[in-house]
C-alpha positions as CSV (number, residue, x, y, z in Angstrom):
1,X,-122.7,55.3,-67.1
2,X,-125.2,57.4,-68.7
3,X,-128.5,56.0,-70.3
4,X,-127.3,57.4,-73.6
5,X,-124.1,55.4,-73.4
6,X,-125.5,52.1,-72.3
7,X,-127.2,51.3,-75.8
8,X,-124.0,52.2,-77.7
9,X,-122.2,49.8,-75.5
10,X,-124.7,47.1,-75.8
11,X,-124.7,47.4,-79.7
12,X,-120.8,47.3,-79.7
13,X,-120.9,44.0,-77.6
14,X,-123.5,42.5,-79.8
15,X,-121.4,43.5,-82.7
16,X,-118.1,41.9,-81.3
17,X,-120.2,38.7,-80.5
18,X,-121.6,38.2,-84.1
19,X,-118.3,39.6,-85.7
20,X,-116.3,36.9,-84.2
21,X,-118.5,34.4,-86.0
22,X,-118.3,36.3,-89.2
23,X,-114.5,36.2,-88.7
24,X,-114.3,32.6,-88.7
25,X,-116.5,32.2,-91.7
26,X,-114.3,34.6,-93.4
27,X,-111.1,33.1,-92.5
28,X,-112.2,30.0,-94.4
29,X,-112.7,32.1,-97.5
30,X,-109.5,34.0,-97.3
31,X,-107.6,30.7,-96.6
32,X,-108.8,29.2,-99.8
33,X,-108.1,32.2,-101.9
34,X,-104.6,32.9,-100.1
35,X,-103.3,29.3,-100.7
36,X,-105.1,28.3,-104.0
37,X,-105.7,31.8,-105.7
38,X,-109.3,30.8,-106.3
39,X,-112.5,32.9,-105.3
40,X,-114.9,30.3,-104.0
41,X,-118.5,31.7,-104.7
42,X,-120.0,28.6,-103.4
43,X,-118.2,29.1,-99.8
44,X,-121.3,30.2,-97.8
45,X,-123.2,27.0,-99.0
46,X,-120.8,25.0,-96.6
47,X,-122.2,27.1,-93.9
48,X,-125.4,25.7,-94.7
49,X,-124.2,22.3,-94.8
50,X,-122.5,22.8,-91.4
51,X,-125.9,23.9,-89.9
52,X,-127.8,20.9,-91.2
53,X,-125.0,18.5,-90.0
54,X,-125.3,20.1,-86.5
55,X,-129.2,20.2,-86.6
56,X,-129.3,16.4,-87.4
57,X,-126.5,15.6,-84.9
58,X,-128.8,17.3,-82.1
59,X,-132.1,15.8,-83.6
60,X,-131.0,12.3,-83.8
61,X,-127.9,12.0,-81.5
62,X,-128.7,14.5,-78.8
63,X,-125.5,16.5,-79.6
64,X,-125.5,20.3,-78.5
65,X,-124.6,22.2,-81.7
66,X,-121.5,23.5,-80.1
67,X,-120.4,19.6,-80.0
68,X,-122.0,19.1,-83.3
69,X,-119.8,21.9,-84.7
70,X,-116.9,19.6,-84.5
71,X,-118.8,16.8,-86.3
72,X,-119.5,19.3,-88.9
73,X,-116.0,20.5,-89.2
74,X,-114.4,17.0,-89.6
75,X,-117.2,15.9,-92.1
76,X,-117.1,19.0,-94.2
77,X,-113.3,18.9,-94.1
78,X,-113.2,15.5,-95.7
79,X,-116.0,16.4,-98.3
80,X,-114.0,19.6,-99.1
81,X,-110.9,17.6,-99.7
82,X,-112.8,15.3,-102.1
83,X,-114.4,18.2,-103.9
84,X,-111.1,20.0,-104.4
85,X,-109.5,16.9,-106.0
86,X,-112.4,16.2,-108.3
87,X,-113.6,19.7,-109.2
88,X,-111.4,22.5,-108.2
89,X,-108.0,21.0,-109.1
90,X,-108.8,20.6,-112.7
91,X,-109.5,24.5,-113.2
92,X,-106.9,25.9,-111.0
93,X,-104.7,26.8,-114.2
94,X,-107.8,27.7,-116.2
95,X,-108.9,31.3,-116.9
96,X,-110.6,32.9,-114.0
97,X,-113.9,33.0,-115.6
98,X,-114.0,29.2,-115.7
99,X,-113.2,29.2,-112.0
100,X,-116.1,31.6,-111.3
101,X,-118.7,29.6,-113.5
102,X,-117.6,26.4,-111.6
103,X,-117.9,27.8,-108.0
104,X,-121.2,29.5,-108.9
105,X,-122.5,26.4,-110.5
106,X,-121.4,24.5,-107.3
107,X,-123.3,27.0,-105.3
108,X,-126.6,26.4,-107.1
109,X,-126.1,22.6,-107.1
110,X,-125.5,22.6,-103.3
111,X,-128.6,25.0,-102.6
112,X,-130.8,23.1,-104.9
113,X,-129.6,19.7,-103.6
114,X,-130.3,20.8,-100.2
115,X,-134.0,22.2,-101.2
116,X,-134.5,18.6,-102.6
117,X,-133.2,16.6,-99.7
118,X,-134.5,18.8,-96.8
119,X,-137.3,21.0,-98.2
120,X,-137.6,24.7,-97.9
121,X,-138.6,24.6,-94.1
122,X,-136.5,26.3,-91.5
123,X,-135.3,24.0,-88.8
124,X,-134.1,25.1,-85.3
125,X,-132.8,23.6,-82.3
126,X,-133.8,23.9,-78.6
127,X,-130.9,24.2,-75.9
128,X,-131.0,25.0,-72.3
129,X,-129.2,28.3,-72.7
130,X,-130.5,29.9,-75.8
131,X,-133.0,32.1,-73.9
132,X,-130.4,32.9,-71.1
133,X,-128.4,36.2,-70.8
134,X,-125.7,37.4,-68.6
135,X,-126.0,40.7,-67.0
136,X,-122.8,42.8,-67.8
137,X,-124.0,46.1,-66.4
138,X,-127.1,47.6,-64.7
139,X,-128.1,51.1,-63.7
140,X,-129.7,49.5,-60.7
141,X,-129.0,46.6,-58.2
142,X,-130.2,43.3,-59.7
143,X,-133.1,43.0,-57.3
144,X,-134.5,46.4,-58.4
145,X,-134.2,45.9,-62.1
146,X,-137.3,46.5,-64.2
147,X,-137.9,46.5,-68.0
148,X,-137.0,50.2,-68.3
149,X,-133.8,49.9,-66.3
150,X,-130.6,50.7,-68.6
151,X,-128.4,47.6,-68.8
152,X,-126.1,45.8,-70.8
153,X,-126.7,41.9,-71.6
154,X,-125.1,39.3,-73.6
155,X,-126.9,36.2,-74.7
156,X,-125.3,33.1,-73.6
157,X,-126.0,31.5,-77.2
158,X,-124.0,34.4,-78.7
159,X,-121.4,34.1,-76.2
160,X,-120.8,30.5,-76.7
161,X,-120.8,30.9,-80.5
162,X,-118.2,33.7,-80.0
163,X,-116.2,31.5,-77.7
164,X,-116.2,28.6,-80.2
165,X,-115.3,30.8,-83.0
166,X,-112.2,32.3,-80.9
167,X,-111.3,28.7,-80.1
168,X,-111.2,27.6,-83.9
169,X,-109.6,30.8,-85.1
170,X,-106.9,30.3,-82.4
171,X,-106.5,26.7,-83.5
172,X,-106.0,27.7,-87.2
173,X,-103.6,30.3,-86.4
174,X,-101.4,27.7,-84.3
175,X,-101.8,25.3,-87.2
176,X,-100.8,27.6,-89.8
177,X,-97.6,29.1,-87.7
178,X,-96.4,26.2,-85.7
179,X,-96.9,23.0,-87.6
180,X,-95.0,21.7,-90.5
181,X,-98.2,21.3,-92.6
182,X,-99.2,24.9,-92.0
183,X,-95.8,26.2,-92.8
184,X,-96.0,24.2,-96.1
185,X,-99.4,25.6,-96.9
186,X,-97.9,29.3,-96.2
187,X,-95.0,28.5,-98.5
188,X,-97.3,27.1,-101.2
189,X,-99.2,30.4,-100.9
190,X,-96.2,32.6,-101.3
191,X,-94.5,30.9,-104.1
192,X,-96.0,27.7,-105.7
193,X,-93.1,27.0,-107.8
194,X,-90.5,27.6,-105.0
195,X,-92.5,25.2,-102.8
196,X,-92.5,22.5,-105.4
197,X,-88.7,22.9,-105.8
198,X,-88.4,22.4,-102.0
199,X,-90.2,19.1,-102.1
200,X,-93.7,20.2,-100.9
201,X,-96.7,18.4,-102.3
202,X,-98.6,21.6,-103.3
203,X,-101.5,19.5,-104.7
204,X,-101.9,18.0,-101.2
205,X,-101.6,21.5,-99.6
206,X,-104.3,22.7,-102.0
207,X,-106.6,19.9,-100.7
208,X,-105.9,20.5,-97.1
209,X,-106.6,24.3,-97.5
210,X,-109.8,23.8,-99.2
211,X,-111.0,21.3,-96.8
212,X,-109.8,23.4,-93.8
213,X,-111.4,26.6,-95.5
214,X,-114.8,25.1,-96.0
215,X,-114.7,23.2,-92.8
216,X,-114.1,26.2,-90.7
217,X,-117.2,27.7,-92.6
218,X,-119.3,24.8,-91.6
219,X,-118.1,25.1,-87.9
220,X,-119.1,28.7,-87.9
221,X,-122.6,27.6,-89.3
222,X,-123.1,25.1,-86.6
223,X,-122.2,27.6,-83.6
224,X,-124.9,30.0,-84.6
225,X,-127.6,27.4,-85.0
226,X,-129.0,28.1,-81.5
227,X,-130.2,31.6,-82.6
228,X,-130.3,31.4,-86.5
229,X,-132.5,28.7,-88.1
230,X,-130.9,26.4,-90.8
231,X,-132.4,26.4,-94.3
232,X,-131.1,25.5,-97.7
233,X,-131.0,29.2,-98.7
234,X,-129.3,30.4,-95.6
235,X,-126.0,30.9,-97.5
236,X,-127.5,33.8,-99.5
237,X,-127.9,35.8,-96.3
238,X,-124.1,35.5,-95.5
239,X,-122.4,35.3,-98.8
240,X,-122.2,39.0,-99.3
241,X,-121.0,39.6,-95.7
242,X,-118.3,37.2,-95.9
243,X,-116.9,38.7,-99.0
244,X,-117.4,42.2,-97.6
245,X,-115.3,41.0,-94.6
246,X,-112.5,39.5,-96.5
247,X,-112.2,42.5,-98.9
248,X,-112.3,45.0,-96.0
249,X,-109.4,43.1,-94.2
250,X,-107.7,42.2,-97.5
251,X,-108.3,39.2,-99.6
252,X,-106.0,36.5,-98.9
253,X,-105.1,37.8,-95.5
254,X,-106.1,35.6,-92.6
255,X,-105.5,38.3,-90.1
256,X,-107.5,40.7,-92.5
257,X,-110.4,38.4,-92.4
258,X,-110.6,38.3,-88.7
259,X,-110.3,42.3,-88.7
260,X,-112.9,42.5,-91.4
261,X,-115.2,40.1,-89.8
262,X,-115.3,42.0,-86.4
263,X,-115.7,45.3,-88.4
264,X,-118.7,44.0,-90.2
265,X,-120.3,42.6,-86.9
266,X,-119.7,46.0,-85.2
267,X,-120.9,48.2,-88.2
268,X,-124.0,46.1,-88.6
269,X,-124.8,46.4,-84.9
270,X,-124.0,50.0,-84.4
271,X,-126.1,51.0,-87.6
272,X,-129.2,49.7,-86.0
273,X,-129.1,52.4,-83.4
274,X,-129.8,55.1,-86.2
275,X,-131.3,53.1,-88.9
276,X,-134.2,50.4,-89.2
277,X,-133.0,46.8,-89.0
278,X,-133.9,46.3,-92.6
279,X,-131.2,48.9,-93.5
280,X,-128.5,47.7,-91.2
281,X,-126.4,46.7,-94.0
282,X,-126.6,50.4,-95.7
283,X,-123.8,51.7,-93.5
284,X,-121.7,48.5,-94.1
285,X,-121.8,48.8,-97.8
286,X,-121.0,52.4,-97.8
287,X,-118.0,51.7,-95.8
288,X,-117.2,48.8,-98.2
289,X,-117.3,51.2,-101.2
290,X,-115.0,53.6,-99.5
291,X,-112.5,51.1,-98.7
292,X,-112.5,49.9,-102.3
293,X,-112.1,53.3,-103.4
294,X,-109.4,54.5,-101.3
295,X,-107.6,51.2,-100.1
296,X,-108.6,48.4,-102.5
297,X,-105.9,46.0,-101.0
298,X,-107.9,46.1,-97.6
299,X,-107.4,47.6,-94.2
300,X,-104.7,44.9,-93.0
301,X,-102.9,44.2,-96.2
302,X,-99.9,46.1,-97.0
303,X,-99.8,48.3,-100.1
304,X,-97.8,46.9,-102.9
305,X,-95.2,49.2,-104.5
């Protein structure tokens, strides 16, 4: 393997690792839209909540963030169901502008509430593996590696986050495809009135979909805690990426959200080979604009006749 190829493969591997996490974050957003038909602009704030839940579980209970992620998933799932019943359900039939104002208002309420409770400080965890890396390939034997030796590494923290995201993504897919509740949710998404006529409790399906969507996002926030610090404003760093991923893949398509999340991570990572890191999103947004211009329904979604 040449020295010029190694950096490209390294960037590609890094992109897949972070893209897998973006995929889980985006799946939650796409699931909420697919089942309920509402775009949740506050969705990224649940990532922030998941990070803080995992942080306090680590700080006070000694739980590793990969374990704390399940605590965040369960807690935010329950909170999400409650929010859907109290706030979201009353405006499902309202004009879209009312839905936008409500979710944007929820965004500001959650962010400012977190600032009031936790302050503006960044909080990070310390784990035994967050500075470790696995050697995937090296141009020299392990005993002869020096700083200048071309090699490909993967951080253990990023690998674990990717594995956990893959685990949750697979679990959501199995749930949606092979459980009675999952099939009922899909039926609700396809035809609300037909689902009601078949005896499906569509209000309950909406609650579960919203809870699962925001819970998955909280789970994703928790697993990135070893390499991204928690703060009340962290959602603003991810919200555009999440929406970009779901639009690239096709809004409302869970499979599209996975593809879009992976694409966002890969494009971000590869662009740093030719651009400063401050401009890593430039290429991503160019691709985003081109997709909107030439395939606005997304890469995965089928064109409507």
